[in-house]
C-alpha positions as CSV (number, residue, x, y, z in Angstrom):
1,M,-50.7,-30.6,38.6
2,S,-47.8,-29.0,36.9
3,E,-45.3,-31.1,35.1
4,E,-41.7,-30.9,36.1
5,P,-39.2,-30.7,33.4
6,A,-38.1,-34.0,32.0
7,D,-34.4,-33.4,32.5
8,D,-34.9,-32.5,36.2
9,D,-34.5,-36.2,37.2
10,A,-31.4,-36.5,35.1
11,H,-29.8,-33.5,37.0
12,R,-30.7,-35.0,40.4
13,S,-29.4,-38.5,39.5
14,E,-25.9,-37.2,38.7
15,G,-23.6,-36.4,41.5
16,P,-22.2,-33.0,42.2
17,E,-19.9,-31.8,39.5
18,P,-16.1,-32.0,40.4
19,E,-14.7,-28.7,41.4
20,A,-12.5,-27.3,38.6
21,R,-8.9,-26.6,39.8
22,S,-8.0,-23.0,39.4
23,E,-5.1,-22.5,37.1
24,T,-3.8,-19.9,39.5
25,D,-3.9,-22.1,42.6
26,P,-0.2,-22.4,43.8
27,E,-0.8,-25.3,46.1
28,S,-2.4,-27.4,43.4
29,D,0.5,-26.5,41.0
30,A,3.1,-27.6,43.6
31,E,1.3,-30.9,44.1
32,S,1.1,-31.5,40.4
33,D,4.8,-30.7,39.8
34,A,5.8,-33.0,42.6
35,E,4.3,-35.9,40.8
36,F,6.7,-35.4,37.9
37,D,9.8,-34.1,39.6
38,P,12.3,-36.9,40.3
39,I,14.4,-34.8,42.6
40,V,11.7,-34.1,45.2
41,D,11.5,-36.7,47.9
42,R,8.0,-37.3,49.3
43,D,9.3,-39.0,52.5
44,D,9.1,-36.5,55.3
45,D,11.7,-38.3,57.2
46,E,14.4,-37.9,54.6
47,Q,16.2,-34.7,53.7
48,P,16.1,-33.2,50.2
49,V,18.9,-34.4,47.9
50,E,21.7,-31.8,47.5
51,T,23.4,-31.1,44.2
52,D,26.4,-29.1,43.2
53,G,25.3,-28.4,39.7
54,E,27.4,-31.3,38.3
55,G,26.1,-34.3,40.1
56,V,24.5,-35.5,43.3
57,V,26.5,-35.1,46.5
58,G,25.8,-36.0,50.1
59,D,25.9,-39.0,52.3
60,R,23.6,-41.1,50.2
61,H,25.6,-40.6,46.9
62,E,29.4,-41.0,47.4
63,P,31.4,-39.6,44.5
64,S,33.6,-42.1,42.7
65,Y,37.3,-41.6,42.2
66,P,40.0,-43.7,40.5
67,D,41.1,-46.7,42.6
68,P,44.3,-45.8,44.5
69,D,45.5,-49.3,43.8
70,Y,45.5,-48.5,40.0
71,P,47.1,-45.0,39.7
72,D,47.2,-45.2,35.9
73,D,43.4,-44.9,35.7
74,D,42.0,-42.1,33.7
75,V,41.7,-38.9,35.6
76,G,39.4,-36.4,34.0
77,G,39.8,-38.3,30.7
78,I,43.6,-38.1,30.7
79,S,45.7,-41.2,31.2
80,T,48.4,-40.8,33.8
81,P,51.8,-42.6,34.1
82,P,51.9,-45.5,36.6
83,D,54.2,-43.7,39.1
84,D,52.9,-40.2,38.7
85,E,52.1,-38.4,41.9
86,E,51.7,-34.8,43.0
87,M,54.5,-33.2,45.0
88,P,54.9,-29.7,46.5
89,L,56.9,-27.3,44.4
90,A,59.5,-26.9,47.1
91,D,60.2,-30.7,47.0
92,H,60.6,-30.5,43.2
93,I,63.1,-27.6,43.5
94,E,65.0,-29.4,46.2
95,E,65.3,-32.6,44.2
96,M,66.3,-30.7,41.1
97,I,69.1,-28.9,43.0
98,L,70.4,-32.1,44.5
99,R,70.5,-33.8,41.1
100,L,72.3,-30.8,39.6
101,A,74.8,-30.9,42.4
102,I,75.5,-34.6,41.5
103,V,76.2,-33.5,37.9
104,L,78.5,-30.8,39.0
105,L,80.4,-33.2,41.1
106,F,80.9,-35.5,38.2
107,G,82.1,-32.6,36.1
108,A,84.5,-31.4,38.8
109,A,85.9,-34.9,39.2
110,G,86.5,-35.2,35.4
111,T,88.2,-31.8,35.3
112,A,90.4,-32.7,38.3
113,V,91.6,-35.9,36.5
114,G,92.1,-33.9,33.3
115,L,94.5,-31.5,35.0
116,L,97.0,-34.4,35.4
117,W,97.5,-34.5,31.6
118,A,96.5,-31.0,30.7
119,S,100.0,-29.9,29.5
120,Q,100.4,-32.9,27.3
121,A,96.9,-32.4,25.8
122,I,97.7,-28.7,25.1
123,E,100.9,-29.6,23.3
124,H,99.2,-32.4,21.2
125,I,96.4,-30.2,20.2
126,W,98.6,-27.2,19.3
127,F,100.8,-29.2,16.9
128,N,97.9,-30.9,15.1
129,I,95.5,-28.0,14.4
130,F,97.9,-25.9,12.3
131,P,98.4,-26.6,8.6
132,Y,102.2,-26.9,9.0
133,E,104.8,-29.5,9.6
134,I,105.6,-29.9,13.3
135,E,108.9,-28.0,13.0
136,Q,107.1,-25.1,11.3
137,V,104.2,-24.7,13.7
138,P,104.4,-21.2,15.4
139,P,105.0,-21.4,19.1
140,P,102.2,-20.3,21.5
141,H,102.6,-16.9,23.1
142,V,101.7,-16.2,26.7
143,Y,100.7,-12.6,27.6
144,H,99.9,-12.7,31.3
145,P,101.1,-14.9,34.2
146,L,97.9,-17.0,34.7
147,E,97.3,-17.6,31.0
148,L,98.9,-21.0,31.0
149,W,97.1,-22.3,34.1
150,L,93.8,-21.0,32.9
151,T,94.3,-22.7,29.6
152,R,95.1,-26.0,31.4
153,I,91.8,-25.7,33.4
154,K,89.8,-25.0,30.3
155,V,91.3,-28.0,28.5
156,S,90.6,-30.2,31.5
157,A,87.0,-28.9,31.5
158,L,86.5,-30.6,28.2
159,L,87.0,-34.0,29.9
160,G,84.8,-32.8,32.7
161,I,82.0,-32.0,30.2
162,M,82.3,-35.5,28.7
163,V,82.1,-37.1,32.1
164,A,79.2,-34.8,33.3
165,L,77.1,-35.2,30.1
166,P,75.9,-38.8,30.7
167,A,75.4,-38.0,34.4
168,F,73.3,-35.0,33.3
169,V,71.1,-37.1,31.0
170,Y,70.7,-39.8,33.6
171,E,69.8,-37.4,36.4
172,C,67.3,-35.7,34.1
173,Y,65.8,-39.2,33.5
174,K,65.5,-39.8,37.3
175,F,63.9,-36.4,37.8
176,M,61.3,-37.0,35.1
177,K,60.8,-40.8,35.6
178,P,57.6,-40.6,37.7
179,G,55.9,-38.6,34.8
180,L,57.1,-41.0,32.0
181,Y,55.2,-44.0,30.6
182,P,57.1,-47.3,30.4
183,H,57.9,-46.9,26.6
184,E,59.2,-43.3,27.2
185,R,61.5,-44.6,30.0
186,K,62.9,-47.2,27.5
187,Y,63.6,-44.5,25.0
188,Y,65.3,-42.2,27.6
189,L,67.5,-44.9,29.0
190,A,68.7,-45.8,25.5
191,A,69.5,-42.1,25.0
192,V,72.1,-42.0,27.7
193,P,74.9,-44.0,26.0
194,T,73.8,-42.6,22.6
195,S,74.2,-39.1,23.9
196,V,77.8,-39.8,25.1
197,I,78.7,-41.4,21.7
198,L,77.3,-38.5,19.8
199,A,79.2,-36.0,22.0
200,A,82.5,-37.8,21.4
201,V,81.8,-37.9,17.7
202,G,81.1,-34.1,17.7
203,M,84.4,-33.4,19.5
204,L,86.3,-35.7,17.2
205,F,84.7,-34.0,14.2
206,S,85.8,-30.6,15.5
207,Y,89.3,-31.8,16.1
208,V,89.8,-33.7,12.9
209,L,87.9,-31.6,10.4
210,V,86.6,-28.2,11.6
211,L,89.6,-26.9,13.5
212,P,92.2,-27.7,10.8
213,V,90.0,-26.1,8.1
214,L,89.5,-23.1,10.3
215,F,93.1,-22.5,11.2
216,E,94.2,-23.0,7.6
217,Y,91.8,-20.3,6.7
218,F,93.2,-18.0,9.4
219,T,96.7,-18.7,8.2
220,F,95.8,-17.9,4.6
221,Y,93.9,-14.8,5.7
222,A,96.9,-13.4,7.7
223,E,99.8,-14.7,5.7
224,G,101.8,-12.1,3.9
225,S,100.3,-9.2,5.7
226,A,101.6,-9.8,9.3
227,D,103.8,-12.1,11.3
228,I,101.6,-14.9,12.7
229,A,101.8,-15.0,16.5
230,Y,98.9,-17.0,18.1
231,A,98.1,-16.2,21.8
232,L,97.8,-19.4,23.8
233,G,94.7,-18.3,25.8
234,D,92.7,-16.8,22.9
235,T,93.5,-19.7,20.6
236,F,92.3,-22.3,23.2
237,N,89.3,-20.2,24.0
238,L,88.2,-20.7,20.4
239,I,89.2,-24.4,20.3
240,I,87.3,-25.2,23.5
241,T,84.2,-23.2,22.6
242,L,84.0,-24.8,19.2
243,T,84.7,-28.3,20.4
244,G,82.2,-28.1,23.3
245,F,79.5,-26.5,21.1
246,L,79.9,-29.2,18.4
247,A,79.5,-31.9,21.2
248,I,76.1,-30.3,21.9
249,V,75.3,-29.8,18.2
250,F,75.7,-33.5,17.5
251,Q,72.8,-34.2,19.9
252,I,70.4,-32.9,17.2
253,P,69.7,-36.4,15.8
254,L,69.0,-37.8,19.3
255,F,66.6,-35.0,20.1
256,I,64.7,-35.4,16.9
257,M,64.4,-39.2,17.4
258,L,63.3,-38.9,21.0
259,G,60.7,-36.2,20.0
260,I,59.2,-38.4,17.3
261,M,59.2,-41.6,19.4
262,M,57.5,-39.9,22.3
263,G,54.9,-38.4,20.0
264,V,56.0,-34.8,20.6
265,T,56.5,-34.1,16.9
266,T,56.6,-35.8,13.5
267,R,59.0,-36.0,10.7
268,R,56.5,-34.4,8.3
269,W,56.0,-31.4,10.6
270,L,59.8,-30.9,11.0
271,A,60.2,-31.1,7.2
272,Q,57.5,-28.5,6.7
273,K,59.2,-26.1,9.2
274,R,62.7,-26.7,8.1
275,L,63.4,-23.1,7.1
276,Y,62.6,-21.9,10.6
277,F,65.0,-24.5,12.0
278,W,67.7,-23.4,9.5
279,A,67.3,-19.8,10.7
280,A,67.5,-20.9,14.4
281,F,70.7,-22.9,13.7
282,A,72.3,-19.9,12.0
283,G,71.4,-17.7,14.9
284,L,72.7,-20.1,17.5
285,S,76.0,-20.6,15.6
286,F,76.7,-16.9,15.2
287,M,75.8,-16.4,18.9
288,F,78.0,-19.0,20.4
289,T,81.0,-19.2,18.0
290,V,82.4,-15.7,18.0
291,D,84.7,-15.2,15.1
292,P,85.4,-11.9,13.3
293,T,86.1,-13.6,10.0
294,M,82.7,-15.4,10.2
295,M,84.2,-18.7,9.1
296,A,83.6,-20.6,12.3
297,P,79.8,-19.7,12.6
298,V,79.3,-20.7,9.0
299,L,81.0,-24.1,9.5
300,V,78.9,-24.8,12.6
301,A,75.6,-23.7,11.0
302,V,76.3,-25.9,7.9
303,T,77.0,-28.8,10.3
304,M,73.8,-28.3,12.2
305,I,71.7,-28.1,9.0
306,L,73.4,-31.3,7.6
307,L,72.7,-33.2,10.8
308,F,69.0,-32.0,10.8
309,E,68.4,-32.9,7.1
310,G,70.4,-36.2,7.4
311,T,68.2,-37.3,10.3
312,L,65.0,-36.5,8.4
313,A,66.3,-38.3,5.3
314,I,67.0,-41.4,7.4
315,L,63.6,-41.3,9.0
316,K,62.0,-41.0,5.6
317,W,64.0,-43.9,4.3
318,V,62.9,-46.2,7.1
319,G,59.2,-45.1,6.6
320,R,58.7,-43.0,9.7
321,E,56.4,-40.1,9.2
């Protein structure tokens, strides 16, 4: 009898060897990947989850948006004002035109009222801007038929500007109100009376200081070389342009304060860029105050620079950076 190998029983006692999975079998690879893929749903009754590359979408996963009852929630990481809402561009343009029409109505009403006392205003201004005694002031000369009436309208327009300015600031506030935060609304409302006061101070500054200095220079410049004969229309063109421009120039402190309070700029940044502002002030003054002798633009530019630097000095003194 031949002996069988000793290890033959051992081979028969063991079950069949498990079949090795081929590394190239696609079905087995798919089953294995499905065990670890959280997106794949094994339930045949449910549809696969849809994604848009940024998050899960579909009926089972509703996207979350800010609660409409709290419109000041963050949208995209940006906090929005409480009354901010989107409007079509046509509605914005229509609202802007209507508010501008209101401002023009206020200006026209002020100009109409000013026409009632325009002649007295012309006479008062004429006898107070020249460096002479009243009996020595040269009389105005009229060179075309409508010059006197046009001058009356221009003088009346100064009153119209003063009346329209607060209306303009207020209508701008109403137009921008939905996009402003509560603290910004407070600053803007406080700016309305401040703007009127600063405009009145600018006009008074022009009438009391700038115009007398300017006409004294004109008189000194022309005296001895020609007979002085001031044209009514041209003289008041200069007076009105300079007075109206200084009313706007005196808004510089208000604009700086509003910009700093709303976080648009800082006192430190304005101080660092002061030379650029000085150059801009000089350019604006030479653009809007036409004077061949260059005296009026220089006076206006110096006034603008002093207002700018004075505001920065006050801010530094109160510790506002």
